[in-house]
N, C-alpha and C positions, 0 to 999 in steps of 0.2 A: 535520550535527552543530552544535548551537548553542553559544554561549559558556557558557551555563548548564550544559550537559552536560559541557563540558570542565572546569569548575570543580568538579564533583561527583565526578570520577574519582579513583581511588587511584593515586598515583605509584609506579611500580616502579623507574624509572630516568630519567635525563635525557639529552637530546640536542638538537641544533639542526637546523633544516630548511634546505635549500638553496633559496633563492628562484628559482634558475635553472630549477627543474623543478616541474611541477605548477602548480596555481593555487588560492589560497584559495577554499574552496567558495562563499563569498558574494561573490566578486569576479570571477566568470566573465563572459566576454564573451557576446554573444548567440549567436555562432557556437558557442561551447563549450556553452551551455545547450541548443542544438538537438541536442546529442549526450549531454548529461547533465542533462536537465531533465524536470520533471513538469508537466503541464497538468491542472487540475481542470475537465474539460469538463462543461457542462450539456447532456447528451444530449437532443435533442428527441424527441417521440413520432413514430414512423413508421419510420425506418431501423433496421436491425439494428446491433448493436455493431460488427460487422465492416465494414459499410458506412460507419459513422461514422469508423472508423479510416482507411479508404481515402480518405475526403474530407479528413481532417486531413493525410494524407500529401501529397495534391495541393496543399492550401493552403500547407503549409510547405515543399514541394519537398524532402522528405527521404525516404530509402528505408525507414527502419525506425521504426515506432511500434507499441506494444502497449497493451492496455487491461487493467485489473484488475477482473474481475467482470462477466460478461456481463449485459446488460439485455435483456429481451424487446423486440421492435420498438415496441410501444405504450407502453412504460414510459419515463418521463423521469427526469432527475436526475443525480446525481453519478457521473461515469465518469472515473476517473483514467487519464490517458494517459502512458506513458513514452516519451521520445524517445531514439532511438539506443541507447547503452549502458544507459540508464536502464530499458529494458524488463526487464533482468535483476533489477532490484530490486522489481518489482511483485508478485512472489509473496508477499511478506510481508503484503500487504494482503488477500489472498484469504481468509485465515482469521480476520480480525478481525470484530467485530460490524458489522451493517448496520442502518440505520434507514430506515423507510419511512413515508410518509403515504399512507394507502389509503382511497379512497372506495368504499363498497359499499352494497348494498341487502339488507336481511334481509326475508324474506317473511312475517314476523309482526310484531306490535307489542307486545313485552314491556314489563313495568313496568321502571323504572330499577333496582329492586332485583334483579329476575330477570336483567336484562342484565348487571349487575355480577357477579352470582353466576356466570354462565356464562363471562364474560370471565376471571374469576379462575381458572377451571379450566384456562385455556390459558397461564397464566404459569408458567414453569419448564420442565421437560423434557416434551416432547410427542412423540407418534408421528405420523409423516406418511408418506403414500404419494404419490409424485410424480404429478401429473395425467397424463392420457393423452397429451397433446401435448408432454410434456417430453422433453428430449434425453438423459435418463439412464434407467437401468433402473428399472422401476416396482416397487421393492422397499421395503417398510415400513422406516423408519429413525427414529432419534430426532433431534430438534432442540430447542434451548433458546430460549424466549421470555423475554427479560430484563425487558422492560417492555411493557405494553399498556394504552393509555388511549384513551378516547373524547374527541376534541377538539371535536366538534360533532355534534348529532343533530337531524334534521328528519324527524319521523315515522319511516318505515322506512329512511331514508338515514343511514348512519353514516360519519363521517370519523374514522379511527383513526390513532394513531401507534404503530408497532410497532418495538421495538428487539430484534433477534433474532440468532441464530447464522447465519453464512454458510450458504447452501444451503436456507434456509427458503422454502417456497412460500406467499406471502401470499394468492394466489388460493385455494389449498387451505385456508388458515386461515379465510378468510371462509366457504367452503363448509361446513367442519366446525362452525364456530360456528352457522351457520344450521341445520344438521342437529339440533343439540341444542336450539336454541330452538323448532324446529317444522318448518315447510315447507321451510326451506333459506335460502341466502344466496348472493349473487353480487357479485363485485368488479367495479366499473365503471372505476375509474381508479387508477393507481399511480404514485408518485414516490419515488425513492430520495433521501433527504436526508443520508445519512451512509455513508461507507465507512471503517471503522476510525477513525483520528483525523481524517479529512477530513470536514468538514461543509458543508452547503449555504451556510452563512454565511461560508465561508472564501474567498469571491471566485471563484465559478464563472464560466467563460468560455463564451459561446455560439459556435457556428460562424461566425455573421456577424461577431461582434467579433474573432474570430481572423483571419478573412479581411481585415477592414479594417486591423487592426494590421500584418499582414504586408505589405499593399499600401503602407501608410504607410512602412514600412522600405525596401521595394524601390524605390518611386518617389521618396520624399523623403529617403531615408537617415536617417530618424527612427525609432529603435528603442525610444523611450520607452514606448509602449503595449505592445509585444510583451514587453519586459523585465519588465513588471509581471504578465504572464500566465503566464510560465514560472518555476516554482520549482525550486531545486536538487534533484537526486535525493535528497539527504540527508534532506529533510523526510519522505520516505516511510519512513525507517528510524528516526525519532525515538523510537518506542516500544520499540525493542530496546536491550539492554545494549550497551555500547561498549568497544572496544579501540583504543588508539592505538599505532602502530608507528613504528619508525625509517625514515628514507628508504631506508636500505640494504636493508630487508626488502621494500619495496613491489614491485619488479619480480619478485622471486622468487615472491611470491604470485600475481602476474598471470600467471606461467607455470605455475601449478599446484602450487607448493610448499606445504607445511604450515607453520604459524607456530610457531616454536620460542621458547623462553623468552628468549634473548638479543635477539630482535627487538622485545620488548614494552616499551613505555614507561608506559602507563596502562591501567587496567581499571575497569569499573564496580564499585561495592561489591556485596557479597552475591552474587557470581558463583558459579554452581553448575555442576557437571559435567552436560553435556547441554543447557545453555542455548544458544539460537541468538543470536549476537551480530553486530553490524556492526563491521567493521574499518576504521579510518580512518587517513589520513596525519596528520602534525602540522599540516597546513593544513586539516584537517577534511574532506578528500575521501574519499568512500566507495571502498574498495578491493575488499572482498569480504564475503560472509556466511559465517559459520563456526560450527561446533559446539564448545563448550568441552569439553576432555578432562580438565580439572582444576577443582578448587574454588579460590576466591579465596586461601585460606591456602597451598595447594600452590604456586600461581603465585608468591606473594610469597617463598616460601622456596626454591624450586627455582633451579638455575643452568643446567640443561640439560633437554632433552626437548621434545616437541611438546605445546604447550598447547591448540592449536586446530586442528581439521580443516576445511579449506576445503570449503564446500558450493556456493558460487556466486560466480564472479568477476565484478565489476562494471567495474572500471577496465581500460581497454585496455592491453595490454603495451607496454613501451617508453615509457610516460609518464614514468617515472623511470629513471635509468641502472642498468644491470646492475652490481651490486656483490657478488653472491654467487659463490662459487667452485665450480668443478667438481672432481672428484677427479683428481689428476695421473695421467698415463699412465706406463707402465713406463719410457719413455725419459727422462721428466722426473726 
């Protein structure tokens, strides 16, 4: 959560945070970031996404790393990695738009007018059947192409930029475009340049850079390079609506409780029932992902009731003290 996001929230109530617990999201130590951090990896062509994650685990010497959005072995580009507890937040990136730069060969040489006419046919909702070597069921489905442009053309070679819905097969897109143009088309090389809000220009990290930075920390106790490579997990949630809660409500959520009205301090404007939100502490730490059970006006007017249903817990339990009460027994 950024300071700008905090400023734009609607205040429901006020409270103070205890600095003895938790850590301001942008003040985490390197050890904390290795459990609540995101790395924007520049995946090289060759290894699978699973192999890439295994290498990152060995480099950083941590047991838990996950990735957002599988890339085929020969595809390079943006591969967000979640470290430790941050793996639980990666799901929000899976459904965002993806951008690719794709080099391919069409087997005919159409005029610029004809090429533009055919490419325009593929902007918007299209039908796609996954290729034979795909890992999913080969069933025709719809996907949306938001933007499609030719960056460069040299005779039959086309370099295109494609902004599309997650799950779009760019290789199949080239094939289908070639089929309409005439003899066909073949993708040669593919690079992913964007995953949701994360872009290629946001400071991608190569495996070699990551290994060098870790060695510098381990051997020289200098964490300066590694600190610049690991972003707080909260950056992955920046596109979601936000909810800020009291310190006293944090541990209850971490143990699976639902968020009730008394625990809420701030909410995003225009909140609707059914919205997926990120729940934060007053220090900006991500606690959980949840689904809103009320509209903004209902939350502002209510004094009790569950406003959000927890969908995914991010923060580890016992980070904040237990302040919620259980029901008394008969003896009490």
